[in-house]
C-alpha positions, -999 to 999 in steps of 0.1 A, spaced: -533 223 -453 -549 196 -466 -588 196 -468 -609 163 -451 -615 140 -475 -644 115 -470 -635 76 -461 -620 56 -494 -627 47 -516 -624 84 -528 -642 85 -560 -672 113 -562 -657 139 -535 -641 174 -546 -605 162 -549 -585 179 -516 -563 208 -518 -525 203 -526 -508 205 -491 -478 236 -502 -456 230 -469 -435 198 -460 -466 178 -440 -459 162 -409 -463 132 -415 -469 103 -383 -475 66 -379 -493 52 -346 -502 19 -337 -526 3 -317 -540 -32 -313 -520 -45 -345 -490 -69 -356 -472 -37 -371 -474 -53 -403 -490 -24 -422 -463 1 -409 -431 -20 -421 -450 -21 -457 -446 20 -452 -402 7 -443 -405 -23 -474 -410 4 -499 -370 5 -508 -363 22 -540 -389 48 -527 -383 51 -488 -361 78 -496 -386 97 -513 -409 92 -492 -385 108 -461 -375 135 -487 -408 146 -495 -429 140 -459 -412 154 -418 -420 120 -407 -426 132 -366 -437 100 -354 -429 66 -363 -417 40 -334 -412 13 -356 -386 35 -372 -374 63 -355 -367 72 -319 -379 109 -320 -409 111 -307 -442 138 -312 -479 142 -295 -488 165 -331 -496 181 -348 -499 163 -378 -511 166 -415 -515 135 -420 -513 108 -395 -513 68 -402 -535 47 -379 -529 10 -380 -547 -12 -350 -578 -13 -335 -592 0 -306 -593 -25 -279 -586 -12 -249 -598 19 -225 -566 34 -232 -565 34 -271 -600 47 -268 -592 77 -252 -559 83 -269 -578 85 -307 -598 108 -292 -567 130 -288 -549 119 -318 -579 131 -342 -575 165 -326 -538 165 -335 -542 157 -370 -554 172 -402 -562 139 -420 -564 106 -402 -561 81 -426 -568 41 -411 -542 17 -423 -551 -23 -426 -577 -47 -412 -577 -44 -381 -582 -1 -384 -605 -4 -410 -625 -31 -396 -612 -45 -359 -586 -73 -373 -586 -110 -366 -589 -100 -332 -627 -86 -335 -632 -124 -333 -637 -113 -295 -667 -96 -309 -686 -125 -316 -676 -149 -282 -676 -137 -248 -643 -117 -241 -641 -123 -201 -637 -157 -212 -614 -155 -231 -594 -131 -207 -597 -159 -181 -588 -188 -209 -555 -173 -219 -536 -153 -190 -524 -165 -156 -535 -137 -137 -568 -120 -158 -573 -90 -134 -547 -74 -145 -550 -73 -188 -573 -37 -196 -594 -47 -222 -628 -37 -236 -648 -65 -246 -645 -54 -283 -622 -48 -307 -638 -23 -329 -619 -4 -356 -609 36 -353 -642 48 -374 -664 34 -349 -645 59 -321 -636 92 -345 -641 106 -382 -618 90 -405 -605 108 -435 -594 79 -457 -589 44 -458 -563 20 -471 -573 -19 -468 -556 -53 -462 -537 -74 -438 -511 -58 -447 -518 -29 -471 -501 -27 -502 -476 -5 -510 -485 8 -537 -517 24 -531 -496 39 -501 -476 58 -521 -503 66 -548 -525 81 -512 -494 102 -494 -490 112 -538 -527 119 -545 -528 144 -506 -495 163 -517 -504 175 -545 -541 176 -545 -557 148 -570 -583 128 -560 -564 91 -549 -563 63 -577 -574 32 -563 -591 3 -572 -622 -3 -564 -626 -40 -582 -631 -78 -571 -600 -102 -567 -618 -119 -594 -612 -92 -618 -574 -91 -610 -576 -125 -615 -588 -123 -652 -567 -96 -661 -536 -121 -649 -551 -148 -669 -549 -167 -642 -575 -199 -638 -601 -196 -617 -601 -224 -593 -637 -220 -579 -646 -229 -614 -617 -253 -628 -608 -275 -592 -639 -262 -567 -620 -246 -543 -640 -222 -522 -627 -185 -530 -635 -153 -515 -622 -136 -548 -661 -121 -560 -667 -105 -525 -632 -95 -515 -615 -61 -527 -582 -71 -548 -549 -51 -540 -531 -82 -534 -526 -89 -571 -548 -119 -566 -515 -136 -550 -531 -163 -535 -556 -174 -564 -519 -178 -589 -511 -203 -569 -539 -224 -567 -555 -212 -535 -585 -197 -524 -586 -157 -513 -584 -155 -474 -607 -122 -477 -571 -100 -469 -584 -67 -483 -619 -72 -469 -656 -72 -483 -656 -47 -514 -686 -24 -518 -719 -39 -519 -708 -73 -518 -732 -101 -513 -708 -125 -491 -739 -141 -478 -750 -151 -511 -710 -166 -516 -714 -185 -482 -748 -204 -496 -731 -211 -530 -700 -230 -508 -727 -249 -488 -746 -256 -520 -717 -274 -538 -704 -293 -511 -684 -274 -485 -692 -275 -444 -709 -249 -431 -689 -247 -406 -660 -243 -432 -677 -219 -448 -681 -200 -414 -644 -200 -408 -631 -187 -440 -651 -157 -433 -638 -153 -399 -604 -143 -403 -587 -109 -408 -618 -88 -418 -643 -105 -397 -656 -77 -381 -664 -61 -418 -699 -62 -413 -705 -84 -449 -682 -115 -434 -697 -110 -401 -733 -117 -412 -720 -152 -428 -701 -161 -397 -735 -149 -373 -753 -175 -391 -773 -158 -417 -772 -192 -442 -801 -200 -455 -789 -235 -464 
């Protein structure tokens, strides 16, 4: 079986050992919308090849077949938001040789991590007529806060191309070739006009990891930060720049309080570390 990987980006660690047998693949979810799992199903032309290369033993979104493991590769979507989920992820970790978190919920807590900045009990009482029946933790946390994670795929949802690259690399025993660039680099590559410079639009592209193909800026919309902050992103400085350009401070906070609000670089902005 494959040797454990360090969490992505995977640039300096040694290459994993190739999986020589047909690997057992599991796909499970916690608190999430299922969008990242659907990315696998939306691979279309490549889906049959994936099914031939991998023995998909657990994937509730696609098959009624059930398995409690073991797994050579386990893709985990969603954040840990309930006591039962906190217990289940520990069991799954024991059953998985390689555990890969997929999507903003699994890697940063998701948009539901907004509860981490407020009173979770107050939310529960405001939303549900019988709040005492709802079992939830006061926080929504990424999988890595509970168990060791071997690799991470970011995004809301993840990139199908990056998922294919990761699965291919693991089966042949090489490092996944995944980009470590900002959305701005992708905009330059596509020849997009910078909407921050040309139109004064508040855009998270300078601090956000690429993976979407710069979809929103290509249509003159500011980047929403779906793929989370890239490594060493100075989100606070970008937020201060927006304020200096006349953007309302609360609007700036809301811009960062979205899919990856639980990522430390974005959370610092939301928690009020603006100097302006």
